[in-house]
PASEGU-350858 format. One record per residue: x, y, z of N, C-alpha, C in turn. Coordinates in steps of 0.02 Angstrom, whole numbers, plus 50000, padded with zeros to 5 digits. Example, Ala and Ser with C-alpha at 12.3 -4.5 7.8 and 13.67 -1.06 7.14 Angstrom:
BEGIN
506604971650390506154977550390506604983550390
506424988850354506844994750357506455000250394
END
This chain:
BEGIN
550334433449496550884437249519550894436849598
550284437449626550224436849701550394430249725
550264424849683550484418249696551214417449702
551594420849660552294420649661552574423549725
552294429249748552494432049811552354428149868
551774424149870551594420049929552104414149930
552294411649870552734405749868553434407549897
553664413549883554284415949902554284417049979
553724419850003553654420850077553654413750114
553304408750082553234402350110553914398650116
554394400350072555054397350077555444399450141
555284405550164555584407950226556154412750208
556234415150156556784419950139556624426650174
557124430750193556924437350225556634441750172
556334446950195555894451350152556254454650096
556914456850109557284460250060557514455849999
557784449850018557984445249968557364442749928
556824441249970556214439049939555884443949891
555964450249911555674455549867556044455849802
556714455649800557114455349741556934449349696
556904443749729556774437449695556054437949664
555594440349699554904440949674554864445449612
555234451449620555274455849561555574452549504
556164449249516556484445649457556064440649424
555754436349465555304431149437554684434149399
554434440149423553874442949390554094446149327
554704449549326555004452049266555074446549213
555364440949236555524435849193554844432249164
554374431849210553714429149190553374433549136
553354440349147553084444849102553394444849038
554104444549038554514444348979554344438348936
554334432448971554154426048938553434426448905
552974429448943552264430148920552254434648857
552644439748859552664444248799552944440948739
553514436848754553834433448695553344427948672
552974424548715552494419748694551934423048652
551674428448673551124431948641551374434248572
551954437148569552194439148505552354433448458
552604427648486552664421948445552034419248419
551514418648460550874416148437550554420848386
550644427448395550384431948345550714431348282
551374431248282551774430548216551744423848182
551904418948227551954412448193551304408448181
550794410548219550144406948211549654411048172
549484416848204548944420948178549124423748106
549724426648103549934429648037550044424347988
550334418248013550464412947964549794410447934
549284409947972548644407647952548384412647897
548424419147915548174424147866548614423847801
549244423147807549674422347747549474416347705
549374410947742549214404347701548534405147665
548014408147700547394409047668547454413947609
547824419447620547954424647565548234421647506
548824418447515549214415647454548784409847422
548434406147461548054400647432547464403247389
547124408647411546564410747372546744416947332
547374419147335547584424947293547174431047307
547124432747372546734438547390547214444947379
547074449047333547504454247313547654459047368
547104461447398547164466547452547564463747509
547434457747533547814454747585548554454047569
548694452447505549404451547484549774458347490
549434463547473549734470147481549844471847554
549344470647600549384471747669550024467747699
550084461547674550634457547694551334460147671
551324462447611551944465347587552144471547623
551664475347646551794481447680551904480147758
551824473847779551914471647846551474475047897
550824476447876550354478947921550204474747979
550104468147966549934463548020550564462348063
551144462348040551764461548079551824467348128
551704472948106551794478748152551234478848205
550634476248185550134475948235550274471548290
550694466148277550904461048328551324464148384
551654469548365552074472948417551674476348471
551004477348459550584480748510550454476248569
550414469548553550184464648602550654464548660
551324464048650551754463748714551674470148753
551634476148723551554482248755550884482448798
550384479748772549734478948806549784475048870
550194468848860550294464948919550644468048975
551214471648957551584475149004551174480449041
550734483949002550314489149032549804485749080
549554479749059549064476549103549384474449170
549994471949165550324469249231550754474149264
550694480649246551094486049277550924486649349
550314484649373550154485049441550574480849490
550884476049462551324471449503551944474949524
552124481049494552674484749518552424491549540
552154492249599551844498349621552304504149618
552924503149630553414508849634553534511849568
553444507649517553644509849448553034509449403
552444508649431551834507649390551714513349343
551804519349371551604525449334552114525849269
552754524649283553264525249230553134519849177
552994513749202552904507949155552284509649108
551714512249141551134513649103551264519149050
551704524049071551824529849025552204526548966
552744522648980553134519848931552734515548880
552314510948909551904506648874551414510148825
551074515348850550624519348813551014523148757
551554525848770551964529348719552154524748663
552414518548687552604513548634551984511748592
551404510548624550774508648583550554514448532
550674520548553550494526048511550944525948451
551604525448467552114525248412551974519448361
551834513448393551724507748349551084508448310
550604511948340549964513148304550104517748244
550544522948257550744527048197551064523348143
551554518648161551854514748109551354510048074
550904507248111550384503348079550004507248030
549764513448052549384517348007549774519947945
550444521047958550904522647901550884516847848
550994511247872551004505047826550334503947795
549824505347830549104504147806548964509247750
549204515447760549074520647706549474518947644
550114516347656550514513947595550194508647558
549844504047598549494498247566548884501047528
548534506447556547994509147521548184511747456
548744515447458548974518247392549194513347343
549524507747368549674502247321549064498747293
548524498147330547884495247309547554500247256
547564506247269547314511547226547684511347157
548374510947160548764510947102548634504747055
548324499547082548174493747039547584495246997
547244500747007546664502946961546914507846908
546604507846855546774512246798546744519446813
546214521046856546064527946870546644531546909
547074527046943547604530046981548124534346936
548094532146870548564536046824548294543146808
547614543546813547324549846797547254554046861
547094550846921547004554846980547424551447037
548044552347043548464549647094548284552147160
548334548247216548174550547285548764550447331
549344549047304549944548847346550034555347385
549924561447352550034567647388549534568147444
548904565947438548444566547494548634561947553
548884555847533549104551347582549624554047625
550104557747588550694560747628550404566047672
549894569747655549624574947698549294571847761
548934565847753548674562047808549224559447850
549804557247821550364555047864550614560847909
550694566347877550954572247912550474573847971
549814574047960549344575648013549374570248069
549394563848051549414558448100550074558948141
550624560748108551254561348144551224567148198
550914572648177550864578048224550424576548284
549864572848267549374570648315549684566048362
550014560748340550384556248380550914559348420
551274563848394551804567448432551514571048491
550914574448479550584577848531550364573048588
550064567448564549844562448612550414559648651
550984558248625551584555648661551814560948708
551894567148691552154572048733551644572948790
550964573348777550484574148828550514568048880
550684562348850550664556248894551284556448942
551854558948911552494559348952552464564549007
552154570148991552074575549042551484575249085
551034570549068550414569349108549914575049104
549884577949047549394583749036548924581548977
548374585248976547864584048926548154586048857
548004582448804548234584348735547924590948712
547324592648745546994599248726547454605048747
547784604148797548234609748820548754611048771
549054605448744549574606648694549254609148628
548674606648612548334608948549548184616748553
548034619248614547874626048620548514630448604
549104627548611549734631348599549914630848526
549564626948485549754626348417549684633148380
549184636848401549054643248365549664648048374
549994647048426550574651648442551184649948397
551194643648377551794641848329551574640448265
550974642548246550684641248177551154644448125
551484650148143551904653748093552544649248078
552804646148133553354641948127553184635748084
552574633348099552324627048059552274628947988
551994635047972551914637247903552564637347868
553064639547908553764640247877554074633347862
553984628847917554264621947907553954618047850
553274618647850552914614747802552724618647739
553104623847725552924627947667552844623847601
553364619847588553354616047527552804610847525
552644608047583552094603147585551424606647571
551354612447601550724616347585550674618147515
551184621147487551214622747417551074616447372
551394610647393551314604347355550614601847359
550274602647418549604600447426549114604447379
549204610947379548794615547337548924613747262
549574612947241549744611247174549434604647154
549494599447203549214592747190548464593347174
548094597147213547384597547204547224600747134
547614606047116547494608947051547684604446997
548224601047001548494596446946547964591146936
547704588646995547194582946988546544585646962
546304590846990545674594046970545634595846896
546174598546871546234600746800546514595546754
546684589746782546964584246745547534586546699
548024589946732548574593046698549154587846681
549254583446731549764578346722549594572046756
549814566446725549684559846753550324555846754
550304550346792550884546146791550874542646721
551454542646688551484539346619551484544946566
551364551246585551324556446535552044558346511
552154560046451552774563046426552784570046434
553144573146477553104580746486553844583346469
553814589746452554454593246434554484599446470
554994600846510555104606646549555814608546545
556064612246489556754613646480557094617046541
556694621446574556984625346633557314621046682
557004614746693557264610146747557564604246711
557734604346648558054598846613557634592446611
556954593146613556524587346612556264586346542
556354580446520556084578246451555994570446455
555404568346477555304561346479554654559646510
554564553446539553944551146563553904552346640
553294554246662553164555046735553114548146762
553514547046817553534540446849553234540846919
553174546846946552904547247014552674554847031
552064555147062551834561447083551684560947155
552064565247195552014564747270551794571947292
551804572647360551554578947385552004584747369
552704583447372553144589247361553444589247291
553524583147260553894582747197553544578647147
553764579547084553554575647024554204572946996
554264566146991554844563346962554724561546888
555224563846847555204562946776555834558946755
555724553046724556254549046696556394551546628
556974554546615557134556946549557344551346502
557334552846438557484547346390558214544946393
558664548446428559304545846437559364541746503
558764540146530558704536046592558854539946657
559074546046653559144550046712558474552246739
558474553946805557834555946836557834563146857
557384567446842557364573946858556794574746906
556954578246962556424579547014556204586947013
555554587747003555314594846995554814595847052
554854601747089554384603247138553674603647111
553194600947146552494600647119552244607147101
552334612447143552024618947130552314622247071
552934620547047553154623646989552804621446925
552444616246928551994614246869551424618546862
551254621946920550704626846918550974633846902
551514635646930551774642446921552164643446856
552444638246828552824638346769552484634346713
552654635546651552364631946594552744625746576
552404620846555552744614446534552344611446476
552644607246434552324604146380552124596946395
551504595146389551294588246400551104585546329
551414579446315551324576746249550744571446250
550354571446300549804566746304549324567446247
549184574046230548694574746172548954571946110
549594571946093549874569046035549794561246040
549954558646099549854551146106549184548646097
548704552746121547994550746118547704551846048
547984556646012547714557845943547884552145896
548394548545910548574543045859549044545045803
549254551545805549674553945752550244558445784
550884557645750551394561845775551674566045717
551764572345728551934576945674552624576445649
552654576445583553324577845545553294584745521
553814588845541553864595945519554594597045507
554814595645447555554596345429555554599145355
556104602545342556204605845277556834603045242
556804603145176557384602045133557504608445098
558144610045086558314616545054558564615544984
558194618544938558324617544865558814623444843
559314621544804559724626844774559304630544723
559204636844731558724640544684559034640844614
559674640044606559964640344538559744634244499
559504628844529559304622944491558574623044474
558264628444493557504629044476557414631544406
557004627944368556874630044298556214628044275
556014630544214555414628144179555514621144152
555004616944150555084610244125555114610244048
555564606744023555594605543950555144600143929
555014599143865554594593743839554934587143860
555594586543854555864580443871555774578443947
555814583943989555724582644057554994580444075
554514583744040553814582344047553654574744031
553964572643972553854565743948554134561143999
554724562644030555004558144082554584558444144
554304563844161553914564244222553234560344216
552994560044152552364556144140552434548544159
553054546044156553164539144173553164537644248
553184542944286553184542344361552454540944381
552314536044416551644533944431551234539244465
551524542844513551134548144550550974554244508
551334555044453551304561044414550934560544347
550844554744325550554553744257549924557644249
549384556644289548784560344284548864567844291
549264569444339549374576644354549674580344294
550214577444263550494580644206550044581444151
549624576344134549164577044077548644581744093
548374582144152547884586944170548134593944166
548724594944185549044601844190549204604144118
549474599344074549554601244007548954603543971
548424599943981547834602143952547584608543974
547634609744044547424616244072547804622144048
548474621244047548924626344026548854627943948
548754622843913548624623543841548004627343826
547464625843862546844629143854546884636443874
547234637643930547334644343959547694648443909
548264646143885548664650043835548294651143771
547914646043749547574646943683547004651843691
546664651643748546094656343755546334663343762
546894664343787547174671043796547614672943739
547724668143692548114669643631548824672143652
549114668343692549754669743716550294666843675
550824670443658551344667643618551854663843659
551824657543650552214652943690552924651243666
553084654843610553764653943583554294656343637
554064661243675554514663743731554194660443795
554574656743830554294653343891554104658243948
554314664343943554144669143994553414670643990
553104670143927552424671843919551994665843938
551404667743963550904662543985551124658244046
550784652444045550924647944104551354641844080
551734639244125552174633844112552324630044178
552454623544174552654619944232553374621244250
553524621044315554164621344337554394615044371
555064613644372555274607244404555154607144479
555194613144512555044613444581554304612444595
553884614744552553154613644563552974606244553
553244602944501553104596144492553364591944546
553974593644573554284590244627553894590644689
553604596744705553164597844763552514593344756
552244592944700551674589044689551804581444697
552444579344674552614572444681552664570544756
552974575144797553054573544867552354573344901
551934577744879551224577944909550854571644891
550924568744833550604562844813550934556444848
551614557244854551964551844888551724551044958
551654556544997551404556445063550714554245071
550294556045022549594554245030549484546845009
550004543744979549944536644962550394532145009
550714535545058551164531945108550764528745161
550824522145171550434518345215550534520345290
551064523945305551244525745376551054532945389
550744536645343550554543645353549804543545370
549624547245423548914547945442548544552445395
548094549245358547754552645303547124557145334
546974556645393546434560845423546734566945461
547334567945456547654573645481548004578045431
548214583845449548524588645399549094585245364
549084585745297549644583145258549784588345199
550314591545204550454596645148551184597145141
551354599745081552054601645061552034609045043
552444613345076552364620445065553104623245059
553104629245021553714633145017553714638345075
554304638845105554444644245152554804649845121
554934655245153555324660845127556014658745111
556254660045051556934658345031557444662745068
558064660445069558554663845109559224661845081
559734662945119560424661545101560604654345095
560134650345124560244642845120559794639945063
559474643945022559074641444968558344641944983
557944638244949557264638244954556994632244997
556734634045058556494628445101555834625445076
555864618945071555224615245052555064611045113
554494613045148554324610245213553834604145203
553984599145234553494593445236553134593445305
552474594045300552074594445363551564589245360
551664583745400551184578245397551254574645464
550824569245478550794565645534550834558345522
551234554745560551274547645553550664544845592
550504538445570549954535545605550164530945664
550784532145684551044528845744551384534045788
551264533645854551594538445900552244535345933
552364529245919552944526245948553604529845920
554064530745967554674535045947555034531445891
555184524945899555604521545852555254521245779
554594519745781554224519445718554214526245684
554094531445725554044538445698554704540245665
555274539145703555944541145674556064537145613
555904531045610556024526245550555644529245493
554964530345501554564533345447554844539845421
555004544345467555244551045447555914550145408
556354545945429556974544745394556904541545326
556414537145323556284533745254556024538845206
555604543145228555294548345184555864553145156
556264555145203556764560145182557334556745144
557494550345157557944546545115557674546845044
557074545445034556764544944967556794551844936
556604557244972556634563844941557284566244922
557774565444959558454567044943558704563344882
558514556744880558734552844824558394554344756
557754556844763557364557644702557434564644677
557654569744713557724576644692558124577744628
558684574344614559024574944553558644572744491
558164568244499557734566244444557334572044417
557224576944456556874583044434557324588744417
557934587244411558424592844393558554597744450
558434595544512558534599544572559144597644610
559464602444641560014600944685559844603144758
560024598644805559924600344873560484605044898
560294610144930560794615344951561204612945011
561834613745010562264613145070562874617345061
563154619645115563744623445113564354619145086
564814622745058565404619345029565764614845080
565984608945065566334604645112567074603845087
567464600445125568164599345105568164595545042
567734591445026567724587444963567624592144906
567154597044912567074602044857567684606044845
567994608144898568644612244892569194608044855
569214601844877569724597144846569584596244775
568944595244754568754594544686568914600444646
568774606644675568894612444637569654613344626
570054611644677570794611944673571044607544613
570744601344615570944596744563570824599044491
570204601944485570044604444417570464610244398
570654614544443571064620844430571734618444407
572034613844443572704611044428572704607744363
572134603944342572104600644280572074605744225
571684611244233571614616644183572314620244173
572644621044227573294624644229573814620544190
573814613944201574264609644169574154609544094
573544609244071573344609944000573594616443967
573504621844004573734628243978574524628543973
574834625444023575574625644022575814621443964
575484616043949575714611443897575634615143829
575114618843822574994622343761575484627943750
END
């Protein structure tokens, strides 16, 4: 730069014009030097890194390139050059140094921000990230770095020590607590959620209060995102998962079985004792043959030993169609290839009411997939509804328009016969 000044003075120009020209040439020279340095950094240095990374498929470097960590680092070089040559402008040296340092601090913050995102991406490539996500902690680090960089920039602009500004933080701590209330609550909640393993990315959770019923797709410092089964996304504050209750279906998914708990309602007027004809017909049903024979022997011995008069069916023991039907369903489930046989499997009666006698099926499928589960459950109940009339049972339902229409048709038919007579 001194050489440029001497050359201008040697040409013989007056001092004022020469001064402007020297400043102009120096500005142009520094600008060209910054452009050249930036070009070399981006087009040569970063290109070499990219070539080596893609050629050798270095996963970590690929993520760093995707997050543009090296690209943002290249912006620091021109600022460093400007700071280094600031002495060539004595009148503005202080302002140039302040601007260059502030720019480098801000770019350093952006580099750290991208680097932390890259660290999170690298961590997410491991299976443990689903169990213990670190995004919330990274966001806390970002907040701290932003505050620190803000203090450094302000201290640099006013020419004071950062310690002076830090000493005033205590006075505004109440304001900071208010501003970052959600972040503080989210941080505490994130620690508890992670420590207690309450929720992970990929878990199916249900929180009716917030309209959430689906898979967790993201856990951050302040929020947990849930993609519902209708593909909408519900955002829940992290701390509400600690303060409120929610259902996590992970236990069901890990168990390998999904529960079927549904009832059919039997019309109580169709329940009766089994006749000999009915028992003979039931013996031809594969799942009931052995049961009917054993029960007949057991009942016969019981009634004989107690000398019970069986001419009246009220006396002694006898099989009922509802009992045989319940046994058939139980055997059907125990022989079903899609029912988990190592988990609870039972058919039970619930308290009867105005809708008839509830017969509840309580079992577990051996698949937790939604489509498979629904298909198995539907197939089972299709079969039960279809087979109930074979046992002389009627499924209860309230009268429909078809029932009313049929009743009207019968009444009109009877009325016509009576009129004809």
